[in-house]
PDB file of N, H, CA, C and O in Angstrom:
ATOM      1  N   MET A   1     -38.852 -27.049  20.570  1.00  0.00           N
ATOM      2  CA  MET A   1     -37.713 -27.825  20.047  1.00  0.00           C
ATOM      3  C   MET A   1     -36.414 -27.036  20.255  1.00  0.00           C
ATOM      4  O   MET A   1     -35.431 -27.553  20.786  1.00  0.00           O
ATOM      5  N   LEU A   2     -36.440 -25.799  19.829  1.00  0.00           N
ATOM      6  H   LEU A   2     -37.238 -25.379  19.397  1.00  0.00           H
ATOM      7  CA  LEU A   2     -35.227 -24.984  19.985  1.00  0.00           C
ATOM      8  C   LEU A   2     -34.901 -24.803  21.464  1.00  0.00           C
ATOM      9  O   LEU A   2     -33.735 -24.762  21.857  1.00  0.00           O
ATOM     10  N   LYS A   3     -35.951 -24.696  22.277  1.00  0.00           N
ATOM     11  H   LYS A   3     -36.898 -24.730  21.959  1.00  0.00           H
ATOM     12  CA  LYS A   3     -35.719 -24.502  23.706  1.00  0.00           C
ATOM     13  C   LYS A   3     -35.072 -25.748  24.313  1.00  0.00           C
ATOM     14  O   LYS A   3     -34.167 -25.659  25.143  1.00  0.00           O
ATOM     15  N   MET A   4     -35.554 -26.889  23.883  1.00  0.00           N
ATOM     16  H   MET A   4     -36.289 -26.961  23.209  1.00  0.00           H
ATOM     17  CA  MET A   4     -35.005 -28.137  24.423  1.00  0.00           C
ATOM     18  C   MET A   4     -33.539 -28.295  24.033  1.00  0.00           C
ATOM     19  O   MET A   4     -32.706 -28.689  24.848  1.00  0.00           O
ATOM     20  N   VAL A   5     -33.239 -27.983  22.771  1.00  0.00           N
ATOM     21  H   VAL A   5     -33.916 -27.663  22.109  1.00  0.00           H
ATOM     22  CA  VAL A   5     -31.864 -28.135  22.290  1.00  0.00           C
ATOM     23  C   VAL A   5     -30.929 -27.200  23.051  1.00  0.00           C
ATOM     24  O   VAL A   5     -29.804 -27.569  23.388  1.00  0.00           O
ATOM     25  N   SER A   6     -31.407 -25.986  23.315  1.00  0.00           N
ATOM     26  H   SER A   6     -32.321 -25.687  23.041  1.00  0.00           H
ATOM     27  CA  SER A   6     -30.562 -25.019  24.014  1.00  0.00           C
ATOM     28  C   SER A   6     -30.488 -25.363  25.504  1.00  0.00           C
ATOM     29  O   SER A   6     -29.565 -24.943  26.202  1.00  0.00           O
ATOM     30  N   PHE A   7     -31.465 -26.128  25.977  1.00  0.00           N
ATOM     31  H   PHE A   7     -32.215 -26.470  25.410  1.00  0.00           H
ATOM     32  CA  PHE A   7     -31.484 -26.470  27.406  1.00  0.00           C
ATOM     33  C   PHE A   7     -30.668 -27.726  27.695  1.00  0.00           C
ATOM     34  O   PHE A   7     -30.171 -27.928  28.803  1.00  0.00           O
ATOM     35  N   LEU A   8     -30.544 -28.562  26.668  1.00  0.00           N
ATOM     36  H   LEU A   8     -30.948 -28.398  25.768  1.00  0.00           H
ATOM     37  CA  LEU A   8     -29.785 -29.799  26.867  1.00  0.00           C
ATOM     38  C   LEU A   8     -28.333 -29.528  27.256  1.00  0.00           C
ATOM     39  O   LEU A   8     -27.870 -30.058  28.265  1.00  0.00           O
ATOM     40  N   PRO A   9     -27.607 -28.726  26.494  1.00  0.00           N
ATOM     41  CA  PRO A   9     -26.213 -28.465  26.863  1.00  0.00           C
ATOM     42  C   PRO A   9     -26.102 -27.832  28.244  1.00  0.00           C
ATOM     43  O   PRO A   9     -25.099 -27.993  28.938  1.00  0.00           O
ATOM     44  N   ARG A  10     -27.158 -27.103  28.632  1.00  0.00           N
ATOM     45  H   ARG A  10     -27.973 -26.971  28.069  1.00  0.00           H
ATOM     46  CA  ARG A  10     -27.101 -26.451  29.938  1.00  0.00           C
ATOM     47  C   ARG A  10     -27.213 -27.489  31.057  1.00  0.00           C
ATOM     48  O   ARG A  10     -26.504 -27.413  32.060  1.00  0.00           O
ATOM     49  N   THR A  11     -28.092 -28.438  30.876  1.00  0.00           N
ATOM     50  H   THR A  11     -28.668 -28.500  30.061  1.00  0.00           H
ATOM     51  CA  THR A  11     -28.273 -29.451  31.919  1.00  0.00           C
ATOM     52  C   THR A  11     -27.038 -30.334  32.028  1.00  0.00           C
ATOM     53  O   THR A  11     -26.718 -30.831  33.108  1.00  0.00           O
ATOM     54  N   THR A  12     -26.351 -30.529  30.921  1.00  0.00           N
ATOM     55  H   THR A  12     -26.610 -30.125  30.043  1.00  0.00           H
ATOM     56  CA  THR A  12     -25.162 -31.379  30.966  1.00  0.00           C
ATOM     57  C   THR A  12     -23.990 -30.627  31.585  1.00  0.00           C
ATOM     58  O   THR A  12     -23.071 -31.236  32.131  1.00  0.00           O
ATOM     59  N   LYS A  13     -24.030 -29.293  31.497  1.00  0.00           N
ATOM     60  H   LYS A  13     -24.777 -28.798  31.053  1.00  0.00           H
ATOM     61  CA  LYS A  13     -22.926 -28.506  32.052  1.00  0.00           C
ATOM     62  C   LYS A  13     -23.168 -28.174  33.522  1.00  0.00           C
ATOM     63  O   LYS A  13     -22.223 -27.997  34.291  1.00  0.00           O
ATOM     64  N   THR A  14     -24.434 -28.092  33.903  1.00  0.00           N
ATOM     65  H   THR A  14     -25.201 -28.236  33.278  1.00  0.00           H
ATOM     66  CA  THR A  14     -24.744 -27.705  35.286  1.00  0.00           C
ATOM     67  C   THR A  14     -24.180 -28.703  36.305  1.00  0.00           C
ATOM     68  O   THR A  14     -23.517 -28.285  37.254  1.00  0.00           O
ATOM     69  N   PRO A  15     -24.418 -29.994  36.138  1.00  0.00           N
ATOM     70  CA  PRO A  15     -23.896 -30.961  37.126  1.00  0.00           C
ATOM     71  C   PRO A  15     -22.382 -30.864  37.281  1.00  0.00           C
ATOM     72  O   PRO A  15     -21.848 -31.023  38.378  1.00  0.00           O
ATOM     73  N   GLU A  16     -21.702 -30.601  36.173  1.00  0.00           N
ATOM     74  H   GLU A  16     -22.136 -30.471  35.281  1.00  0.00           H
ATOM     75  CA  GLU A  16     -20.235 -30.538  36.262  1.00  0.00           C
ATOM     76  C   GLU A  16     -19.790 -29.278  37.001  1.00  0.00           C
ATOM     77  O   GLU A  16     -18.838 -29.297  37.782  1.00  0.00           O
ATOM     78  N   ARG A  17     -20.506 -28.178  36.734  1.00  0.00           N
ATOM     79  H   ARG A  17     -21.279 -28.163  36.100  1.00  0.00           H
ATOM     80  CA  ARG A  17     -20.093 -26.907  37.337  1.00  0.00           C
ATOM     81  C   ARG A  17     -20.493 -26.843  38.807  1.00  0.00           C
ATOM     82  O   ARG A  17     -19.709 -26.420  39.657  1.00  0.00           O
ATOM     83  N   PHE A  18     -21.728 -27.269  39.099  1.00  0.00           N
ATOM     84  H   PHE A  18     -22.366 -27.612  38.409  1.00  0.00           H
ATOM     85  CA  PHE A  18     -22.239 -27.152  40.460  1.00  0.00           C
ATOM     86  C   PHE A  18     -22.148 -28.479  41.218  1.00  0.00           C
ATOM     87  O   PHE A  18     -22.797 -28.661  42.247  1.00  0.00           O
ATOM     88  N   SER A  19     -21.353 -29.381  40.709  1.00  0.00           N
ATOM     89  H   SER A  19     -20.826 -29.233  39.873  1.00  0.00           H
ATOM     90  CA  SER A  19     -21.236 -30.669  41.393  1.00  0.00           C
ATOM     91  C   SER A  19     -20.479 -30.484  42.708  1.00  0.00           C
ATOM     92  O   SER A  19     -19.434 -29.835  42.717  1.00  0.00           O
ATOM     93  N   PRO A  20     -20.968 -31.028  43.802  1.00  0.00           N
ATOM     94  CA  PRO A  20     -20.283 -30.871  45.091  1.00  0.00           C
ATOM     95  C   PRO A  20     -18.930 -31.565  45.063  1.00  0.00           C
ATOM     96  O   PRO A  20     -18.753 -32.543  44.337  1.00  0.00           O
ATOM     97  N   PRO A  21     -17.989 -31.080  45.831  1.00  0.00           N
ATOM     98  CA  PRO A  21     -16.660 -31.710  45.848  1.00  0.00           C
ATOM     99  C   PRO A  21     -16.754 -33.131  46.389  1.00  0.00           C
ATOM    100  O   PRO A  21     -17.599 -33.411  47.240  1.00  0.00           O
ATOM    101  N   PRO A  22     -15.918 -34.015  45.917  1.00  0.00           N
ATOM    102  CA  PRO A  22     -15.976 -35.411  46.386  1.00  0.00           C
ATOM    103  C   PRO A  22     -15.688 -35.489  47.878  1.00  0.00           C
ATOM    104  O   PRO A  22     -14.812 -34.775  48.366  1.00  0.00           O
ATOM    105  N   PRO A  23     -16.393 -36.329  48.608  1.00  0.00           N
ATOM    106  CA  PRO A  23     -16.161 -36.438  50.060  1.00  0.00           C
ATOM    107  C   PRO A  23     -14.751 -36.923  50.343  1.00  0.00           C
ATOM    108  O   PRO A  23     -14.221 -37.747  49.597  1.00  0.00           O
ATOM    109  N   PRO A  24     -14.139 -36.429  51.404  1.00  0.00           N
ATOM    110  CA  PRO A  24     -12.766 -36.862  51.728  1.00  0.00           C
ATOM    111  C   PRO A  24     -12.746 -38.345  52.075  1.00  0.00           C
ATOM    112  O   PRO A  24     -13.688 -38.844  52.689  1.00  0.00           O
ATOM    113  N   PRO A  25     -11.712 -39.040  51.701  1.00  0.00           N
ATOM    114  CA  PRO A  25     -11.630 -40.485  52.001  1.00  0.00           C
ATOM    115  C   PRO A  25     -11.594 -40.727  53.503  1.00  0.00           C
ATOM    116  O   PRO A  25     -10.661 -40.310  54.189  1.00  0.00           O
ATOM    117  N   GLU A  26     -12.613 -41.402  54.000  1.00  0.00           N
ATOM    118  H   GLU A  26     -13.371 -41.741  53.443  1.00  0.00           H
ATOM    119  CA  GLU A  26     -12.651 -41.650  55.451  1.00  0.00           C
ATOM    120  C   GLU A  26     -11.527 -42.612  55.848  1.00  0.00           C
ATOM    121  O   GLU A  26     -11.203 -43.533  55.098  1.00  0.00           O
ATOM    122  N   PRO A  27     -10.940 -42.400  57.017  1.00  0.00           N
ATOM    123  CA  PRO A  27      -9.830 -43.269  57.452  1.00  0.00           C
ATOM    124  C   PRO A  27     -10.311 -44.697  57.643  1.00  0.00           C
ATOM    125  O   PRO A  27     -11.480 -44.918  57.961  1.00  0.00           O
ATOM    126  N   PRO A  28      -9.443 -45.654  57.457  1.00  0.00           N
ATOM    127  CA  PRO A  28      -9.837 -47.067  57.626  1.00  0.00           C
ATOM    128  C   PRO A  28     -10.197 -47.353  59.080  1.00  0.00           C
ATOM    129  O   PRO A  28      -9.663 -46.713  59.986  1.00  0.00           O
ATOM    130  N   PRO A  29     -11.084 -48.294  59.308  1.00  0.00           N
ATOM    131  CA  PRO A  29     -11.470 -48.618  60.695  1.00  0.00           C
ATOM    132  C   PRO A  29     -10.293 -49.203  61.463  1.00  0.00           C
ATOM    133  O   PRO A  29      -9.449 -49.895  60.893  1.00  0.00           O
ATOM    134  N   PRO A  30     -10.244 -48.918  62.766  1.00  0.00           N
ATOM    135  CA  PRO A  30      -9.113 -49.441  63.580  1.00  0.00           C
ATOM    136  C   PRO A  30      -9.240 -50.945  63.768  1.00  0.00           C
ATOM    137  O   PRO A  30      -9.542 -51.418  64.863  1.00  0.00           O
ATOM    138  N   SER A  31      -9.014 -51.673  62.721  1.00  0.00           N
ATOM    139  H   SER A  31      -8.768 -51.289  61.831  1.00  0.00           H
ATOM    140  CA  SER A  31      -9.147 -53.131  62.804  1.00  0.00           C
ATOM    141  C   SER A  31      -7.934 -53.736  63.524  1.00  0.00           C
ATOM    142  O   SER A  31      -8.054 -54.733  64.235  1.00  0.00           O
ATOM    143  N   HIS A  32      -6.772 -53.116  63.326  1.00  0.00           N
ATOM    144  H   HIS A  32      -6.675 -52.306  62.748  1.00  0.00           H
ATOM    145  CA  HIS A  32      -5.582 -53.636  64.007  1.00  0.00           C
ATOM    146  C   HIS A  32      -4.827 -52.470  64.634  1.00  0.00           C
ATOM    147  O   HIS A  32      -4.882 -51.356  64.114  1.00  0.00           O
ATOM    148  N   PRO A  33      -4.127 -52.699  65.734  1.00  0.00           N
ATOM    149  CA  PRO A  33      -3.391 -51.606  66.392  1.00  0.00           C
ATOM    150  C   PRO A  33      -2.285 -51.087  65.489  1.00  0.00           C
ATOM    151  O   PRO A  33      -1.805 -51.809  64.615  1.00  0.00           O
ATOM    152  N   PRO A  34      -1.882 -49.855  65.689  1.00  0.00           N
ATOM    153  CA  PRO A  34      -0.804 -49.294  64.863  1.00  0.00           C
ATOM    154  C   PRO A  34       0.518 -49.991  65.141  1.00  0.00           C
ATOM    155  O   PRO A  34       0.752 -50.446  66.260  1.00  0.00           O
ATOM    156  N   PRO A  35       1.379 -50.081  64.150  1.00  0.00           N
ATOM    157  CA  PRO A  35       2.678 -50.754  64.349  1.00  0.00           C
ATOM    158  C   PRO A  35       3.520 -50.006  65.372  1.00  0.00           C
ATOM    159  O   PRO A  35       3.836 -48.829  65.197  1.00  0.00           O
ATOM    160  N   LEU A  36       3.868 -50.692  66.419  1.00  0.00           N
ATOM    161  H   LEU A  36       3.611 -51.648  66.561  1.00  0.00           H
ATOM    162  CA  LEU A  36       4.693 -50.056  67.460  1.00  0.00           C
ATOM    163  C   LEU A  36       6.176 -50.187  67.097  1.00  0.00           C
ATOM    164  O   LEU A  36       6.610 -51.199  66.547  1.00  0.00           O
ATOM    165  N   PRO A  37       6.933 -49.145  67.418  1.00  0.00           N
ATOM    166  CA  PRO A  37       8.378 -49.202  67.117  1.00  0.00           C
ATOM    167  C   PRO A  37       9.087 -50.247  67.987  1.00  0.00           C
ATOM    168  O   PRO A  37       9.126 -50.133  69.212  1.00  0.00           O
ATOM    169  N   HIS A  38       9.630 -51.238  67.340  1.00  0.00           N
ATOM    170  H   HIS A  38       9.598 -51.330  66.345  1.00  0.00           H
ATOM    171  CA  HIS A  38      10.342 -52.275  68.105  1.00  0.00           C
ATOM    172  C   HIS A  38      11.720 -52.500  67.484  1.00  0.00           C
ATOM    173  O   HIS A  38      11.895 -52.276  66.286  1.00  0.00           O
ATOM    174  N   PRO A  39      12.672 -52.928  68.255  1.00  0.00           N
ATOM    175  CA  PRO A  39      14.029 -53.156  67.719  1.00  0.00           C
ATOM    176  C   PRO A  39      14.023 -54.298  66.718  1.00  0.00           C
ATOM    177  O   PRO A  39      13.355 -55.306  66.949  1.00  0.00           O
ATOM    178  N   PRO A  40      14.738 -54.174  65.630  1.00  0.00           N
ATOM    179  CA  PRO A  40      14.797 -55.251  64.629  1.00  0.00           C
ATOM    180  C   PRO A  40      15.532 -56.474  65.170  1.00  0.00           C
ATOM    181  O   PRO A  40      16.756 -56.469  65.298  1.00  0.00           O
ATOM    182  N   GLN A  41      14.779 -57.506  65.482  1.00  0.00           N
ATOM    183  H   GLN A  41      13.784 -57.510  65.378  1.00  0.00           H
ATOM    184  CA  GLN A  41      15.402 -58.701  66.053  1.00  0.00           C
ATOM    185  C   GLN A  41      15.927 -59.631  64.964  1.00  0.00           C
ATOM    186  O   GLN A  41      16.962 -60.276  65.132  1.00  0.00           O
ATOM    187  N   HIS A  42      15.197 -59.696  63.834  1.00  0.00           N
ATOM    188  H   HIS A  42      14.356 -59.172  63.697  1.00  0.00           H
ATOM    189  CA  HIS A  42      15.590 -60.641  62.787  1.00  0.00           C
ATOM    190  C   HIS A  42      16.644 -60.042  61.868  1.00  0.00           C
ATOM    191  O   HIS A  42      17.115 -60.714  60.950  1.00  0.00           O
ATOM    192  N   LEU A  43      17.019 -58.791  62.099  1.00  0.00           N
ATOM    193  H   LEU A  43      16.637 -58.245  62.845  1.00  0.00           H
ATOM    194  CA  LEU A  43      18.002 -58.185  61.203  1.00  0.00           C
ATOM    195  C   LEU A  43      19.418 -58.367  61.717  1.00  0.00           C
ATOM    196  O   LEU A  43      20.369 -57.914  61.080  1.00  0.00           O
TER     197      LEU A  43
END
């Protein structure tokens, strides 16, 4: 019983301490071409 109680806080702290860093946000898929610089015609 005492072992379990002392082990519980450890298991709850381990994931936080040894948790791997979050994966970097992958770039969005090239669904549309990038905006090309064009002269403002409607301005």
